[in-house]
N, C-alpha and C positions, 0 to 999 in steps of 0.2 A: 243169520247169528256176528256177533260184532266181532273184529279180524284186530287184533293184536302183534306188532312188529317188536320180539324179544331180542334181549341183549346177551353176550355170556353173560353176565351177573344175573340177570334174575336165572339161569340155568344153576349157578355154581349157588348163587345166595340161598337159591333153594335146597339145593342139597344138602350147603353146613349147614343152616339156617329151618331146621323143623315147623319153625312156629313164623314162620314172614309173613309178609302181604307177598313176595316171592313166588312161595312153595304153595301158595292159593291160586297162585294164576298159573301154577305149572297142575293145581288141581283140578281147575276151571279146563283147562288141553285136557288131561288124560278125560273133562266127562265128556265133552266134547261141547258145554257151551261155549267159547273161544277157540276163530281159527285160531293157530301161530302161524308169525312170518321168521323167517330167521331166512339171511341171508346163507352162501356156502363156505362165504368167508368166518362169521358169527361158532357156524357147525366145525369148522379145524378147528377156532379157537378152543371150542371146547371143550372137543374129545382131544386136541392135543394137551390140555391142562389137568380134569382128566386123568387122559392118561399120564402126566408125568409125573402127578399130584397123588395118583392112587391104585395106578397099575397095569395095564396089559387086561387085566379082565372087566379092569370096569370101562375101561376103549370100549370094551367090545359089549359094556349091555348098553352105554348110553350112545348106540350106535342101534345096538335095537330095539332101548328107548321110545330114539326118534326118528325111528325105519313107524314106529307102528302109532304112536299120537296120531288117536284117530282123523285128527282137521290139520297137518301139521301142514304148510306152503314152502319152500325152499327156494329162493330167487337165489339165479346167477347173479356174483358180487357188480358185476356188470351196466344188472337188470334191477339196485332195487333203489336207482331212486324213479325210472321209471315206472317202476315195483309200488311205491314208495308215492305217487304223482297222482296216481287209480283210486287211487285206494280212499288219497283224498275228495276226491274230485266225485264219488259212489256217496 
């Protein structure tokens, strides 16, 4: 299964622009076609943005969404560089 490292903007763009390529990538992740890798920092940035722009309910549902994504790997920020190097080596 292909692995992709997604940043905060991909998630935000997918939400705010449903016909975007970012949304296609998120749909692929939902369908289990790709493995998504994000750092803990990216997750916190996404959750913080959604809370500030859309409120606490959206923050809750964003956390729920990420926790239930079929193939999501969250790496600690300090390990992100090593994870990226290992991905390139595979």
